[in-house]
C-alpha positions as CSV (number, residue, x, y, z in Angstrom):
1,M,77.4,17.3,86.8
2,K,80.3,18.1,84.6
3,V,83.6,15.7,84.9
4,S,86.6,17.6,83.1
5,G,90.5,16.5,83.0
6,S,89.5,13.0,83.7
7,G,91.2,12.1,80.2
8,F,88.1,9.8,79.2
9,K,86.8,10.3,75.9
10,P,83.6,9.0,75.4
11,T,83.6,7.9,71.9
12,T,87.2,7.2,71.3
13,D,87.2,5.5,74.8
14,A,83.9,3.3,73.6
15,L,85.1,2.7,70.2
16,K,88.7,1.2,71.6
17,A,87.3,-0.4,73.9
18,Y,84.7,-2.4,71.1
19,N,88.0,-2.8,69.2
20,R,90.1,-4.6,72.3
21,N,86.7,-7.0,73.2
22,Q,86.7,-7.9,69.7
23,A,89.7,-9.0,68.8
24,A,89.6,-10.7,72.4
25,N,86.7,-12.7,70.4
26,G,88.5,-13.5,67.5
27,K,87.1,-10.7,65.1
28,T,89.1,-9.6,62.9
29,Q,88.7,-5.6,61.0
30,A,87.3,-7.5,57.4
31,N,84.8,-9.4,59.7
32,Q,83.3,-6.5,61.0
33,N,83.2,-4.8,57.7
34,Q,81.1,-7.1,56.4
35,G,77.8,-6.2,58.5
36,D,74.8,-8.3,60.3
37,S,72.3,-9.8,58.5
38,V,69.4,-11.1,60.1
39,Q,66.8,-14.4,58.4
40,L,63.4,-14.5,59.4
41,S,61.6,-17.9,59.2
42,K,58.9,-18.6,57.4
43,E,56.4,-17.7,59.7
44,A,57.6,-14.4,60.7
45,S,58.1,-13.7,56.5
46,F,54.4,-14.9,55.7
47,K,53.0,-12.4,58.9
48,K,54.9,-9.6,57.3
49,E,53.4,-9.8,53.6
50,I,50.1,-10.6,55.6
51,E,51.0,-7.0,57.2
52,I,51.8,-5.4,54.2
53,A,48.3,-6.9,52.2
54,L,46.2,-5.7,54.7
55,K,47.7,-2.1,55.0
56,N,47.3,-1.8,51.3
57,L,43.4,-2.8,51.6
58,P,41.0,0.0,51.6
59,E,39.5,0.7,55.1
60,V,35.6,1.2,53.4
61,R,34.7,-0.5,50.6
62,Q,33.6,1.7,48.2
63,D,32.0,-0.6,46.0
64,L,29.9,-1.8,49.2
65,V,28.6,0.8,50.1
66,R,27.6,2.3,46.6
67,N,25.9,-0.7,46.0
68,L,24.1,-0.9,49.3
69,T,22.9,3.1,49.3
70,K,21.4,2.6,45.8
71,E,19.7,-0.6,47.1
72,I,18.3,1.5,50.1
73,K,17.4,4.3,48.0
74,S,15.2,2.9,45.8
75,G,13.2,0.6,48.2
76,S,14.9,-2.7,46.9
77,Y,17.2,-3.6,49.8
78,Q,15.8,-6.2,52.1
79,P,18.1,-6.9,55.4
80,D,18.0,-10.4,56.8
81,A,16.1,-10.0,60.1
82,Y,17.9,-13.8,61.3
83,K,21.5,-12.4,60.1
84,I,20.7,-9.3,62.0
85,A,19.3,-11.4,65.0
86,D,22.7,-13.7,65.0
87,G,24.7,-10.9,65.3
88,I,23.7,-9.3,68.1
89,L,23.6,-12.8,70.1
90,Q,27.2,-13.7,68.8
91,D,28.3,-10.1,70.5
92,R,26.2,-10.3,73.6
93,L,27.7,-13.7,73.9
94,L,31.2,-12.4,72.7
95,D,30.9,-10.1,75.9
96,K,29.7,-12.4,78.1
97,E,33.0,-14.2,77.2
98,I,35.1,-11.0,77.8
């Protein structure tokens, strides 16, 4: 749908309305030019730091993979059966909770 001849200019009319609203709220042009600011809480800042640190971690720990590969090839790898069984049981318990 095309509306013509109404004299409505979306960008300029919207800007004028915004400026009138700002003036009505007591904000001057000098205040508008200062820009917006945001202050994060300590928790939010800490979470952001953790997020950045996690992004910098490699997905695969190459040193661990390399050591395990050497142990398996040499025949010296001795997995702990109790830890494996415990891990399986924990997964089963977690599946039941979900």
